[in-house]
C-alpha distance (Angstrom), angle and dihedral (degrees) to the residues before:
residue distance angle dihedral
M1 . . .
A2 3.78 . .
A3 3.83 94.8 .
Y4 3.80 93.9 56.3
A5 3.80 91.9 46.3
A6 3.81 92.8 48.2
L7 3.81 94.2 49.2
A8 3.80 95.2 44.1
S9 3.80 90.9 48.1
L10 3.82 91.4 48.6
L11 3.80 92.2 50.4
N12 3.81 91.4 47.9
T13 3.80 91.2 50.8
I14 3.80 91.8 49.4
Q15 3.79 92.0 48.4
Q16 3.81 93.4 49.8
M17 3.78 92.7 43.7
M18 3.81 92.2 52.1
T19 3.80 90.8 56.2
H20 3.81 93.6 48.4
P21 3.83 112.5 106.2
T22 3.83 96.7 -131.7
L23 3.80 107.7 18.0
S24 3.81 92.7 55.6
T25 3.81 89.8 68.8
S26 3.81 96.3 47.5
F27 3.83 95.0 77.8
H28 3.79 133.2 55.8
N29 3.81 105.7 -97.5
N30 3.81 95.1 -142.9
Q31 3.80 91.2 51.0
I32 3.80 94.2 49.9
R33 3.82 93.7 44.9
S34 3.80 90.7 50.0
L35 3.80 89.7 51.5
Q36 3.81 90.5 47.5
E37 3.81 92.9 51.3
K38 3.80 94.2 48.3
A39 3.82 93.0 46.5
A40 3.82 89.7 50.5
L41 3.83 91.0 51.5
L42 3.79 91.1 50.9
L43 3.80 91.6 47.6
D44 3.80 89.1 52.3
F45 3.80 88.7 52.3
I46 3.81 91.5 52.0
E47 3.81 91.4 48.7
T48 3.80 96.7 47.5
Y49 3.80 103.8 34.6
N50 3.80 111.6 107.8
Y51 3.79 109.3 -138.1
G52 3.78 92.3 -165.3
G53 3.78 96.0 -132.6
G54 3.79 91.9 -54.4
V55 3.77 143.7 44.1
S56 3.79 120.0 -112.3
Q57 3.77 121.0 -142.5
E58 3.79 89.0 -111.7
A59 3.82 91.1 54.7
Q60 3.81 91.1 46.3
D61 3.80 91.2 52.3
L62 3.79 91.2 48.8
E63 3.79 91.4 49.2
S64 3.80 89.7 51.6
L65 3.80 90.3 52.0
I66 3.81 91.4 49.3
T67 3.81 92.5 47.1
S68 3.79 93.0 48.5
A69 3.81 93.5 47.4
A70 3.81 93.6 47.6
H71 3.81 93.1 47.0
T72 3.78 92.5 47.9
A73 3.81 92.5 47.7
Q74 3.77 90.7 51.4
D75 3.80 91.3 46.5
M76 3.80 89.8 53.1
I77 3.81 92.5 49.1
E78 3.79 93.8 46.2
S79 3.80 92.7 44.5
H80 3.78 88.5 53.3
I81 3.81 89.2 49.4
V82 3.82 90.1 52.4
N83 3.79 89.6 54.8
Q84 3.79 91.4 47.0
L85 3.79 96.5 49.6
L86 3.78 103.3 33.5
P87 3.83 110.5 40.6
L88 3.80 93.8 105.1
S89 3.78 91.2 40.2
A90 3.79 89.8 52.3
D91 3.79 91.0 51.2
N92 3.78 91.2 47.8
R93 3.79 91.1 50.7
E94 3.81 89.7 51.2
L95 3.80 92.3 48.5
T96 3.77 93.6 45.2
F97 3.77 92.7 47.5
S98 3.81 94.0 48.3
F99 3.78 93.8 47.8
S100 3.80 89.6 46.9
L101 3.77 89.4 57.0
Y102 3.81 90.6 49.3
L103 3.79 94.4 48.3
Q104 3.78 93.2 46.9
N105 3.77 91.1 51.5
K106 3.83 96.6 35.3
K107 3.76 94.7 113.0
A108 3.77 93.0 50.5
I109 3.81 91.1 47.4
E110 3.81 92.3 49.2
N111 3.76 91.3 49.3
K112 3.78 89.8 54.3
I113 3.83 96.1 45.7
T114 3.82 106.5 34.4
P115 3.83 99.0 69.7
V116 3.76 90.5 55.2
A117 3.77 107.9 38.7
G118 3.81 113.8 -0.5
D119 3.82 128.5 -147.0
G120 3.80 96.8 -28.7
C121 3.76 91.0 61.2
R122 3.81 91.0 48.4
I123 3.83 89.2 57.3
N124 3.81 90.5 49.0
F125 3.78 88.9 49.1
M126 3.82 90.9 54.1
Q127 3.80 89.9 50.8
L128 3.78 89.4 49.4
I129 3.81 91.0 54.5
K130 3.83 91.2 48.6
N131 3.82 90.9 50.5
Q132 3.79 90.4 49.8
L133 3.81 90.8 50.7
E134 3.83 91.4 50.3
R135 3.80 90.1 52.5
K136 3.79 89.3 47.7
K137 3.80 89.1 51.3
E138 3.80 91.9 53.8
Q139 3.79 90.9 47.3
L140 3.81 90.4 53.2
K141 3.80 91.4 51.0
R142 3.80 91.6 51.4
K143 3.81 91.1 47.9
M144 3.81 91.7 50.9
H145 3.81 91.4 48.9
Q146 3.78 90.8 50.9
A147 3.82 90.1 47.1
D148 3.81 90.1 52.9
L149 3.81 91.2 51.7
R150 3.80 91.1 49.2
C151 3.82 90.2 47.4
L152 3.82 92.7 53.7
E153 3.81 91.5 46.4
Y154 3.81 91.6 50.4
L155 3.79 89.1 48.6
R156 3.81 90.2 54.0
Q157 3.80 90.1 52.1
I158 3.82 92.2 48.7
I159 3.82 90.7 52.1
E160 3.81 89.3 53.9
D161 3.80 90.4 48.4
M162 3.81 90.8 50.8
G163 3.79 88.8 55.0
A164 3.81 89.4 56.0
I165 3.82 90.8 46.7
I166 3.82 90.0 52.9
D167 3.83 88.8 55.3
K168 3.81 90.0 51.9
S169 3.81 91.4 48.4
N170 3.80 90.5 53.3
Q171 3.81 90.1 51.3
L172 3.80 90.4 50.0
K173 3.81 90.3 51.7
E174 3.81 90.3 52.6
K175 3.81 90.8 51.6
Q176 3.79 90.0 49.3
R177 3.80 91.8 50.9
F178 3.81 90.0 51.6
R179 3.82 92.4 49.3
E180 3.80 91.8 50.0
E181 3.79 91.3 52.6
H182 3.80 95.5 48.3
S183 3.80 106.0 30.7
T184 3.80 132.1 93.9
P185 3.81 118.7 -151.9
P186 3.80 115.2 -116.9
L187 3.78 116.2 -99.4
T188 3.79 113.7 -106.7
L189 3.79 113.4 -138.4
S190 3.78 116.4 -113.7
L191 3.77 125.9 -124.2
T192 3.78 93.8 -95.8
Q193 3.81 89.6 58.8
T194 3.82 98.6 45.8
R195 3.74 104.3 29.4
E196 3.79 117.6 131.7
E197 3.76 135.3 168.2
T198 3.80 114.5 -93.3
A199 3.76 127.6 -171.1
M200 3.81 110.6 -98.7
V201 3.80 98.8 -133.0
G202 3.78 128.7 141.5
F203 3.80 93.5 7.5
G204 3.79 100.2 93.1
D205 3.80 101.0 103.1
E206 3.78 93.1 30.0
L207 3.79 92.4 51.3
I208 3.80 92.1 49.6
Q209 3.81 91.5 49.1
L210 3.79 92.5 49.9
L211 3.79 93.9 44.7
D212 3.79 88.4 53.7
E213 3.83 90.5 51.0
L214 3.80 92.3 47.7
T215 3.79 98.0 46.5
G216 3.81 97.9 36.1
H217 3.81 124.9 123.0
R218 3.82 96.5 -98.1
S219 3.78 104.7 123.8
N220 3.79 101.4 -166.0
L221 3.80 123.7 81.3
H222 3.81 108.2 -79.0
I223 3.83 126.8 -164.3
I224 3.81 121.2 -153.6
S225 3.82 124.6 -172.5
I226 3.82 123.7 -157.0
V227 3.82 104.3 -152.9
G228 3.81 130.7 -171.5
M229 3.80 145.5 112.7
G230 3.79 120.3 -68.3
G231 3.80 115.1 -76.6
M232 3.80 96.2 25.4
G233 3.80 93.8 115.0
K234 3.81 102.2 -102.3
T235 3.80 93.9 140.6
T236 3.80 91.9 43.5
L237 3.80 90.5 53.1
A238 3.80 90.3 48.3
K239 3.82 90.2 51.0
H240 3.79 91.5 53.0
I241 3.79 89.7 50.0
Y242 3.80 91.4 48.8
A243 3.82 92.5 50.4
N244 3.82 96.9 40.9
Q245 3.81 112.8 121.7
L246 3.80 92.3 -134.8
I247 3.82 89.8 56.2
I248 3.81 92.4 46.2
E249 3.81 90.9 53.5
H250 3.83 95.6 41.0
F251 3.82 99.8 51.5
H252 3.80 125.6 57.0
I253 3.81 93.1 -152.6
R254 3.80 134.3 24.9
A255 3.81 126.9 -172.8
W256 3.81 134.9 173.9
A257 3.80 134.7 -160.3
T258 3.81 131.1 175.2
I259 3.81 111.3 -144.7
S260 3.85 109.1 -176.2
Q261 3.79 125.9 178.8
Q262 3.81 97.5 -65.7
Y263 3.77 100.2 53.1
D264 3.78 130.4 175.6
A265 3.81 124.0 -166.9
K266 3.81 92.6 -136.9
Q267 3.78 91.3 50.3
I268 3.84 92.0 51.2
L269 3.80 92.7 48.4
Q270 3.81 91.9 46.4
Q271 3.80 90.6 55.9
L272 3.80 92.7 48.9
V273 3.79 94.7 46.0
S274 3.82 92.1 45.1
S275 3.82 91.9 51.7
L276 3.82 87.1 55.2
G277 3.82 90.3 55.2
K278 3.81 94.7 -110.0
S279 3.80 130.4 130.9
S280 3.81 112.4 -91.1
N281 3.81 100.5 -171.8
K282 3.82 95.0 110.2
N283 3.79 140.1 96.7
V284 3.82 123.8 -91.8
D285 3.80 97.0 -92.7
E286 3.80 93.1 47.8
L287 3.82 92.1 47.2
G288 3.81 91.8 48.4
E289 3.80 92.6 48.6
Q290 3.80 91.4 47.9
L291 3.82 91.9 49.7
H292 3.80 93.1 46.9
K293 3.80 91.9 49.4
T294 3.83 92.0 48.3
L295 3.82 93.2 50.2
S296 3.81 97.0 43.1
G297 3.79 114.7 109.0
R298 3.79 93.5 9.3
R299 3.81 136.5 97.7
Y300 3.78 105.1 -115.7
L301 3.79 140.1 178.0
I302 3.80 118.9 -149.1
I303 3.81 121.5 -173.2
L304 3.80 117.3 -163.5
D305 3.79 105.5 -170.8
D306 3.81 126.4 -157.7
I307 3.79 100.0 3.5
W308 3.81 114.8 -179.9
S309 3.79 105.9 180.0
V310 3.79 142.3 34.2
E311 3.80 88.1 -130.6
A312 3.81 90.7 66.0
W313 3.81 89.5 54.2
N314 3.80 93.2 46.5
E315 3.82 90.3 53.4
V316 3.82 93.1 63.1
R317 3.81 108.1 20.2
C318 3.81 93.8 95.5
F319 3.82 90.1 64.2
F320 3.82 93.5 63.6
P321 3.83 108.6 82.8
D322 3.80 122.3 -152.1
N323 3.79 101.4 -130.9
G324 3.78 96.2 173.6
S325 3.79 86.1 -121.2
G326 3.80 100.5 113.1
S327 3.81 99.4 -92.6
R328 3.80 118.5 171.2
I329 3.81 137.9 -157.3
V330 3.81 120.6 -160.7
L331 3.81 121.1 -161.2
T332 3.80 125.6 -169.9
T333 3.78 116.1 -158.3
R334 3.79 143.3 153.6
L335 3.81 91.6 -143.5
S336 3.79 120.3 82.8
D337 3.81 92.9 -164.9
V338 3.81 90.6 57.2
A339 3.80 90.2 53.8
N340 3.80 92.0 48.0
N341 3.81 94.5 47.3
C342 3.79 92.7 49.2
G343 3.80 89.7 64.8
S344 3.77 92.9 -116.8
S345 3.76 134.8 138.4
C346 3.82 109.6 -111.5
F347 3.78 125.2 -126.0
L348 3.81 110.1 -168.3
K349 3.80 113.4 -145.2
N350 3.80 110.5 -140.9
L351 3.79 131.5 -149.9
L352 3.79 115.9 -101.0
D353 3.78 117.1 -95.7
E354 3.81 122.6 -126.7
N355 3.81 96.0 -88.5
E356 3.81 94.2 44.2
S357 3.81 90.5 48.3
W358 3.79 92.4 51.7
E359 3.79 92.8 47.1
L360 3.82 92.1 51.1
F361 3.81 91.6 46.2
C362 3.81 92.6 51.8
K363 3.80 92.1 49.7
K364 3.79 90.4 52.3
A365 3.82 99.4 39.3
F366 3.83 99.2 38.7
Q367 3.83 104.2 16.0
N368 3.81 105.4 -165.9
E369 3.80 95.5 -1.4
N370 3.79 130.1 88.5
C371 3.79 121.5 -111.0
P372 3.84 110.2 -97.3
S373 3.79 110.1 -113.4
E374 3.81 93.3 -123.9
L375 3.82 90.6 57.8
E376 3.80 98.9 45.3
E377 3.82 97.8 86.3
I378 3.81 95.6 49.0
G379 3.81 90.2 38.1
R380 3.80 91.5 56.9
K381 3.81 89.2 48.8
I382 3.80 90.1 54.3
V383 3.82 90.4 48.8
K384 3.80 91.2 49.6
L385 3.80 89.7 55.0
C386 3.82 88.5 59.9
N387 3.82 90.7 63.2
G388 3.80 94.3 -145.9
L389 3.82 96.3 -56.8
A390 3.80 106.0 144.3
L391 3.79 94.6 -154.9
S392 3.82 93.1 56.9
I393 3.80 92.1 47.2
V394 3.80 92.4 50.0
V395 3.81 93.5 46.9
I396 3.80 95.9 46.9
G397 3.81 93.2 41.2
G398 3.81 90.1 51.2
R399 3.81 91.7 51.5
L400 3.81 93.2 48.0
L401 3.82 90.5 49.9
K402 3.80 88.3 68.4
S403 3.80 96.4 38.0
S404 3.77 137.3 84.2
R405 3.81 113.5 -70.9
T406 3.78 96.9 -139.2
V407 3.79 128.3 124.6
E408 3.81 91.3 -128.5
Y409 3.81 93.5 54.9
W410 3.80 93.9 45.3
K411 3.83 89.9 49.6
S412 3.80 89.6 53.6
V413 3.81 89.3 50.9
A414 3.81 91.3 50.1
K415 3.81 91.2 49.4
D416 3.79 91.4 49.1
I417 3.82 91.8 50.4
E418 3.80 92.4 47.4
L419 3.80 99.1 46.8
S420 3.78 108.0 28.2
P421 3.82 125.4 62.0
N422 3.82 87.6 -169.8
S423 3.80 98.0 54.7
K424 3.79 116.0 133.7
E425 3.81 89.4 -121.4
K426 3.81 89.1 62.2
Q427 3.77 99.8 37.1
E428 3.81 97.6 83.2
S429 3.80 91.9 49.0
L430 3.80 91.1 47.0
D431 3.80 90.4 52.0
V432 3.80 89.8 57.1
L433 3.80 92.8 46.0
F434 3.81 92.4 46.5
S435 3.79 90.0 74.7
S436 3.82 87.9 64.4
Y437 3.80 89.8 55.5
N438 3.78 93.2 42.4
H439 3.81 91.0 54.3
L440 3.80 93.0 55.7
P441 3.81 117.0 108.4
P442 3.83 113.3 -112.9
H443 3.81 95.1 -102.3
L444 3.83 92.0 57.9
K445 3.79 98.3 46.8
P446 3.83 98.3 75.0
C447 3.81 89.9 43.1
F448 3.80 90.8 54.7
L449 3.81 93.9 43.8
Y450 3.78 90.9 49.2
I451 3.80 90.4 63.2
G452 3.81 85.7 68.3
V453 3.83 88.8 61.2
L454 3.75 93.1 69.2
K455 3.76 121.5 85.3
L456 3.80 101.3 -105.4
T457 3.73 133.4 170.6
P458 3.82 112.3 -156.8
Y459 3.79 108.8 -65.5
H460 3.79 92.8 -4.5
N461 3.80 108.6 161.9
L462 3.78 119.3 -113.7
H463 3.78 126.1 -162.3
I464 3.78 114.4 -112.5
S465 3.80 91.4 -142.9
R466 3.79 91.9 54.6
I467 3.79 97.1 52.1
I468 3.81 90.3 46.1
Q469 3.80 90.8 53.2
L470 3.80 90.6 49.3
W471 3.81 93.8 48.2
V472 3.79 91.0 50.3
G473 3.80 91.8 44.5
E474 3.80 93.9 52.2
G475 3.79 88.5 56.3
F476 3.80 101.5 -132.4
L477 3.81 96.0 119.3
K478 3.79 118.1 97.0
S479 3.78 119.3 -142.8
N480 3.77 111.1 -115.4
G481 3.78 123.2 -151.7
G482 3.79 96.4 -30.9
R483 3.82 93.2 -54.4
V484 3.79 118.6 139.7
L485 3.79 114.3 -101.7
E486 3.81 93.0 -115.9
E487 3.81 90.3 61.9
T488 3.80 90.2 50.1
A489 3.82 89.1 49.9
E490 3.82 90.5 52.5
D491 3.80 89.3 53.7
Y492 3.81 89.9 51.2
L493 3.81 90.7 50.8
K494 3.79 91.0 51.5
E495 3.79 89.4 50.8
L496 3.81 91.3 53.4
I497 3.81 89.4 48.3
D498 3.82 91.6 49.5
R499 3.79 87.9 52.2
N500 3.83 90.0 52.7
L501 3.79 92.8 -122.4
I502 3.80 93.0 121.3
L503 3.79 129.9 21.4
V504 3.79 130.9 -142.4
E505 3.80 105.8 -118.1
K506 3.80 102.2 174.8
R507 3.78 137.8 18.4
S508 3.78 130.5 -162.0
K509 3.80 123.1 -115.8
N510 3.79 91.6 -88.3
G511 3.80 92.7 51.6
K512 3.80 98.4 -103.5
M513 3.80 119.9 139.8
K514 3.79 111.6 -92.4
C515 3.83 108.9 162.4
F516 3.78 134.4 15.6
G517 3.79 135.6 -167.2
I518 3.77 135.7 -151.5
H519 3.77 127.2 -153.2
D520 3.78 113.2 -112.1
L521 3.82 92.4 -121.3
L522 3.79 90.5 55.5
R523 3.78 88.9 49.2
D524 3.80 89.0 51.3
L525 3.80 86.6 52.1
C526 3.83 89.1 53.5
L527 3.80 91.0 51.1
K528 3.79 94.0 46.2
V529 3.81 96.6 48.3
A530 3.81 93.0 40.7
E531 3.79 90.8 52.1
Q532 3.80 91.6 50.0
Q533 3.80 92.0 49.6
G534 3.80 96.3 41.5
F535 3.79 89.3 -121.1
F536 3.81 94.2 144.7
H537 3.78 142.8 -18.2
V538 3.78 132.2 -138.6
I539 3.80 115.5 -138.8
S540 3.78 118.0 -161.5
Q541 3.77 126.2 -117.2
G542 3.79 119.2 -59.0
P543 3.82 116.7 -153.5
A544 3.80 94.9 -137.9
L545 3.77 93.8 56.4
G546 3.77 98.4 40.5
T547 3.80 92.0 -148.5
E548 3.76 124.0 137.4
H549 3.79 94.9 -131.8
I550 3.78 135.8 -2.3
Y551 3.78 115.7 -145.6
H552 3.71 121.9 -155.4
I553 3.81 124.7 -169.9
N554 3.79 125.3 -146.0
A555 3.81 94.5 -2.7
R556 3.81 98.5 -53.8
W557 3.78 109.9 145.5
W558 3.77 145.0 -166.1
E559 3.79 124.5 -119.4
W560 3.80 116.2 -172.3
Q561 3.80 133.0 174.3
T562 3.77 118.1 -171.3
S563 3.80 96.8 -157.4
N564 3.75 145.2 -25.5
S565 3.76 129.2 -128.4
F566 3.80 91.9 -82.8
G567 3.81 93.5 54.0
V568 3.82 94.7 -109.7
R569 3.81 114.8 137.6
Q570 3.78 111.9 -122.1
T571 3.79 126.6 -135.3
T572 3.78 120.2 -93.7
R573 3.79 104.7 -114.1
L574 3.80 112.1 -142.2
P575 3.80 104.1 139.2
L576 3.82 95.1 156.0
A577 3.80 99.5 32.5
R578 3.81 113.3 127.4
T579 3.78 101.8 -179.0
I580 3.79 133.5 36.2
L581 3.78 112.1 -174.6
E582 3.80 121.8 -153.4
C583 3.80 97.0 -46.4
D584 3.80 122.5 175.6
F585 3.78 106.5 -137.3
P586 3.79 123.0 -169.1
R587 3.78 112.4 -105.3
E588 3.79 95.6 -108.4
T589 3.83 93.8 49.9
Y590 3.80 104.4 39.6
R591 3.83 90.8 108.3
K592 3.79 94.5 56.3
P593 3.84 97.5 88.8
L594 3.81 88.9 57.8
G595 3.79 86.5 75.3
C596 3.82 89.7 66.7
V597 3.79 94.9 95.3
N598 3.83 95.1 -173.9
L599 3.80 94.9 58.2
R600 3.79 116.1 131.3
Y601 3.79 100.9 175.2
L602 3.80 122.4 31.4
A603 3.79 121.7 177.6
L604 3.80 116.1 169.1
C605 3.77 131.1 173.6
Y606 3.80 108.4 -146.8
P607 3.82 109.8 -147.1
G608 3.81 97.1 -177.8
D609 3.79 125.8 117.9
R610 3.81 99.5 -129.4
D611 3.81 119.2 111.1
V612 3.82 95.1 -148.5
V613 3.80 125.5 43.9
K614 3.79 121.2 -175.2
L615 3.80 114.3 -147.4
P616 3.81 113.4 -141.0
S617 3.80 123.6 -114.0
V618 3.84 90.1 -118.3
L619 3.80 85.4 77.7
S620 3.80 87.1 87.6
L621 3.83 89.9 62.0
V622 3.81 88.5 70.6
W623 3.77 85.8 91.2
N624 3.82 100.4 -179.3
L625 3.81 100.5 39.0
H626 3.81 112.0 145.4
A627 3.80 102.6 173.0
L628 3.81 128.3 30.1
I629 3.80 112.7 -172.7
F630 3.81 126.4 172.6
R631 3.77 121.7 176.8
K632 3.78 135.9 176.6
P633 3.83 118.4 -148.1
S634 3.80 95.3 -143.7
R635 3.79 127.5 62.1
N636 3.79 93.7 -117.0
V637 3.79 115.5 126.1
L638 3.78 109.9 -93.9
Q639 3.77 126.9 -178.7
F640 3.77 127.5 -174.0
I641 3.79 118.6 -156.0
A642 3.79 111.0 -146.4
P643 3.80 121.9 -149.7
I644 3.80 118.9 -113.1
E645 3.83 86.9 -112.2
I646 3.81 90.3 73.3
W647 3.82 87.6 85.0
K648 3.82 87.9 65.7
M649 3.82 95.7 57.5
R650 3.78 96.3 104.5
Q651 3.84 97.0 178.3
L652 3.82 95.7 56.7
R653 3.79 112.7 124.4
H654 3.81 103.8 163.4
I655 3.82 133.2 28.0
E656 3.80 113.8 -178.3
C657 3.79 120.9 170.6
G658 3.77 135.2 148.0
G659 3.77 84.3 -114.9
I660 3.79 129.8 -16.8
Y661 3.78 129.8 -176.7
L662 3.79 114.0 -147.4
P663 3.79 114.5 -163.9
H664 3.79 114.6 -131.5
P665 3.83 110.7 -99.6
D666 3.81 93.5 -118.9
G667 3.77 117.5 151.4
Q668 3.81 95.0 20.4
D669 3.80 112.2 149.7
E670 3.77 90.3 -139.0
L671 3.77 129.2 9.6
L672 3.81 110.1 -133.4
I673 3.78 119.5 -152.2
L674 3.80 111.0 -125.6
E675 3.78 91.8 -151.9
N676 3.82 93.2 167.1
L677 3.81 96.4 55.3
Q678 3.81 109.8 112.4
T679 3.82 105.7 154.4
L680 3.80 128.8 45.9
G681 3.77 122.2 169.4
N682 2.92 148.8 -170.8
A683 3.80 94.6 -0.2
V684 3.80 109.4 177.9
N685 3.82 117.8 -145.7
L686 3.79 92.8 -16.9
R687 3.80 112.9 -175.9
L688 3.79 98.6 -135.6
S689 3.78 95.6 -159.7
E690 3.78 125.5 163.4
D691 3.80 88.8 -98.5
V692 3.80 92.3 54.8
C693 3.82 91.2 47.9
N694 3.80 89.2 51.4
I695 3.81 90.7 50.7
I696 3.86 93.5 53.2
P697 3.84 103.3 36.8
N698 3.81 95.5 148.5
I699 3.80 99.1 48.1
K700 3.82 110.9 141.6
K701 3.79 103.9 174.8
L702 3.80 120.9 37.4
N703 3.81 126.5 176.3
L704 3.81 114.5 -172.9
E705 3.77 128.3 -175.0
Y706 3.79 126.4 -174.5
R707 3.80 121.5 -162.6
K708 3.79 124.7 -177.9
F709 3.77 106.4 -135.4
V710 3.81 138.9 125.3
G711 3.79 111.1 -32.3
W712 3.81 94.5 23.3
D713 3.80 114.4 166.4
D714 3.83 121.1 -162.0
S715 3.80 90.7 -147.1
L716 3.82 89.1 70.8
M717 3.81 90.3 74.3
E718 3.79 93.0 41.2
C719 3.83 89.9 60.2
L720 3.81 89.6 64.9
C721 3.79 87.6 85.0
N722 3.84 84.8 78.0
L723 3.80 92.4 68.2
D724 3.79 90.8 98.3
R725 3.81 88.5 64.9
L726 3.80 88.8 71.5
H727 3.79 96.8 84.2
K728 3.82 96.3 176.8
L729 3.79 97.2 47.5
E730 3.82 110.4 129.4
S731 3.81 103.9 166.7
L732 3.79 126.2 36.6
K733 3.79 126.2 179.5
L734 3.80 116.4 -176.9
R735 3.79 122.4 -178.1
C736 3.80 126.8 177.9
D737 3.78 123.4 -174.4
S738 3.80 120.3 -117.4
G739 3.80 93.1 -98.6
L740 3.81 90.3 69.1
Y741 3.81 99.3 47.9
W742 3.79 99.1 92.5
D743 3.82 93.8 41.7
Y744 3.81 102.2 59.7
K745 3.80 137.1 43.7
M746 3.77 119.8 -155.4
N747 3.81 96.1 -125.9
E748 3.82 91.6 51.8
I749 3.80 98.3 56.3
L750 3.81 109.6 21.1
T751 3.78 132.9 77.3
F752 3.81 117.5 170.7
P753 3.81 129.6 -147.3
S754 3.80 114.0 -122.4
S755 3.83 90.1 -124.6
L756 3.84 93.4 74.3
N757 3.80 116.9 119.9
K758 3.81 98.0 164.2
L759 3.81 126.1 40.6
S760 3.80 129.8 177.1
L761 3.82 120.6 -177.3
S762 3.78 127.4 -177.8
G763 3.80 133.4 172.0
L764 3.81 99.6 12.6
K765 3.80 128.6 121.7
F766 3.81 112.5 -113.9
E767 3.79 131.6 -153.8
W768 3.79 126.7 -165.7
E769 3.79 93.5 -106.4
D770 3.80 90.2 56.2
L771 3.79 89.0 73.7
T772 3.79 89.6 59.5
V773 3.81 90.1 55.9
V774 3.78 91.8 50.1
G775 3.80 92.4 43.8
S776 3.81 91.2 54.9
L777 3.81 92.8 64.0
P778 3.83 101.4 109.4
L779 3.82 99.2 -152.9
L780 3.80 100.5 37.5
E781 3.81 112.2 131.2
V782 3.80 105.3 159.1
L783 3.80 127.1 38.1
Q784 3.79 120.5 -178.3
I785 3.81 117.0 -172.7
V786 3.78 129.5 -179.3
V787 3.80 105.2 -154.6
I788 3.77 124.4 -165.1
S789 3.78 104.1 -131.9
Q790 3.77 144.8 15.1
I791 3.84 88.9 -116.3
W792 3.82 92.1 61.2
K793 3.78 90.1 48.4
S794 3.81 92.3 52.2
L795 3.79 91.5 48.7
F796 3.78 89.2 49.5
F797 3.79 92.1 57.9
M798 3.82 92.0 44.5
L799 3.79 90.7 53.7
C800 3.80 95.3 45.2
G801 3.78 100.9 56.8
T802 3.79 90.7 162.3
W803 3.79 92.9 60.5
K804 3.76 119.6 99.1
R805 3.79 119.3 -144.2
S806 3.79 123.1 -149.0
H807 3.82 134.7 169.6
G808 3.80 90.3 7.6
V809 3.79 97.4 -81.3
L810 3.80 110.5 38.3
V811 3.80 120.6 80.1
R812 3.77 130.3 177.1
Y813 3.76 128.0 -158.6
Q814 3.78 108.3 -123.1
H815 3.79 95.3 -137.4
S816 3.82 101.6 43.7
N817 3.80 144.5 35.4
L818 3.79 93.3 -106.1
F819 3.78 118.4 130.9
I820 3.80 123.4 -165.4
W821 3.78 123.6 -157.5
M822 3.79 113.2 -167.2
N823 3.79 129.6 -168.4
V824 3.79 123.9 -172.0
V825 3.79 118.8 -138.9
T826 3.79 122.1 177.4
L827 3.77 113.0 -149.1
S828 3.78 118.8 -151.2
């Protein structure tokens, strides 16, 4: 939800600002601490308030107030930070711009002045311009001072408003407590009251497998869970099981109850007892005793549909006796952790394949008729847009059954489904899926909504590492027990996977999650909810940026001017932007985003044709930058040269460039420890001295590249013996160009930390004993080696008789989890 994200981000900003050496003194301490305390109280309210399966209008209004107050407070703080960090830069920009105008129009100015007054007047004119610029400079300073005063006054007002909001939140909690004490949950209708015929499509193999499980020879009570995302057909499959003739004949008793999110033990027992034809007008203990007595000594089948919590199961499990007669209980749930904690065996419900989807669609759209040939092409397109989700196919097929059977109308339906998340064809499916979002705890809601920010085609894979970096950068993750935020983000991802809201699409060689996907309907749900809550906006393509979409979180926006009347390109103005996603900037303007001092995540694709790009020293003014990513679309060698000030960017967590040269921090007055830095790559010719190792003690992923060109120093390679000082390093990639191969042996320059689990080596000379060193690393799971000849590769396999080769290049040690990936490169 937007309120949680806004408060968590505000608290993170305050915390990081208070530890900054200069910014911490630019605010009144009492004012900032008061704001921090009130924001923490409101965040606690958001985390603990029970929404009761829905959100009242009163709660929605309060959330909007909280979101607005938190956003405004953060805007005020970050605006103040802009004024603190960029006054001189602003003046310099003004001076540079004004002089640029003069120089560009110098000839025209001279032509106008010379006939009248000559050179002396030109000198006076230059002095006049300088005097005007000085006055402009003073005006800017006064404006910034006034802006700071306004900012602090607004902040004081926001703190007062937050106090009033806290009072309202306490009143809302009291009302909730009263409702809980005096309300009765609505009765959910049983199967016999809601049952309807559903097309039996796509369940053939699944039905057979489940029937075998249910009627097998296991005599003890067995629990089976059908697990999958909303709309997959779990309940429909359970209904077909319940009504199957084999099941009817096999079990003496069958009973059904629908649980839902707001469960009640009495309600569940009433449904079960009623479906057995017994009186249900009793209290919980009487109902439980009656059910237990009825089931005892008999083979029974119980279906508990749509269960959302382990607590619901624990409330009623004691009433199901284990008769040793082969009784079964079937649960349907969207939550994998519920299935696991109920002690059941899990049956994962899959999406329909293309043929199954088309068959189901035809049964719904045409019933007993065949699809007209002229509608088949557009009909299959509509089915493809459903991505195998049975609910969507049934809903859309049902609507088309009652609609005009013309190609033009069906094309309009397809276009509406494809382009609009709010189309009536999608609305019913979204209503069903909304319960999955509504059931999420507050800390997961902004994480799920944020996935909708990214430019996704249906089921387009996303890198796990990227979404984690973005979550951390946006600031709405709370640190948990001293753990790093990336570990917390991984836990959140696993929770979303367990809830079947996202799916793991690709794993790395060691089995870790690498890419995930999201169904297009769930993404539409993200967009719809986020739009309603004002969580983010999507701004269409701008010609100057050349990007397909620009995404802007929490009402941060882009302002871009291509040129002014003199033909000088203006600065992109993004003073409060926090995230820039994969933007292509023209060569002459790629530095402009570095003036956005509140950026947390910066990913730029540099389209220029230069091989070396020097990053400006103002980069260090981006005080809260978490991720710095520069890419080049072509394969040409590109190297960025970082300023020495990069070693002062204490919030940096990830540096990823095609190649970046980091100057050695010699001559620094004080060496800061970049304790947050976890990723560094590809660092070109990095001097890994003891000082550098001390600066980056928590580095986890390190990509190093050494190239022998002008200015090469042999001591660069010798410093690699310090690698074992990096005690938290998990992934190391080391590449040396061909000119270094004959000069260095691996065992002479490398020492590895025992924490490594992934190692990639390229361009080094190997000896037999080097394999022993690598093999002694206790946590190593993946080893990638680029060898220099086919002969070395053959000898490697002769030596390692216990290695198993498969697919030509991948071998696995029979007594460990180590994988080796080998490439063969022949050097001339």
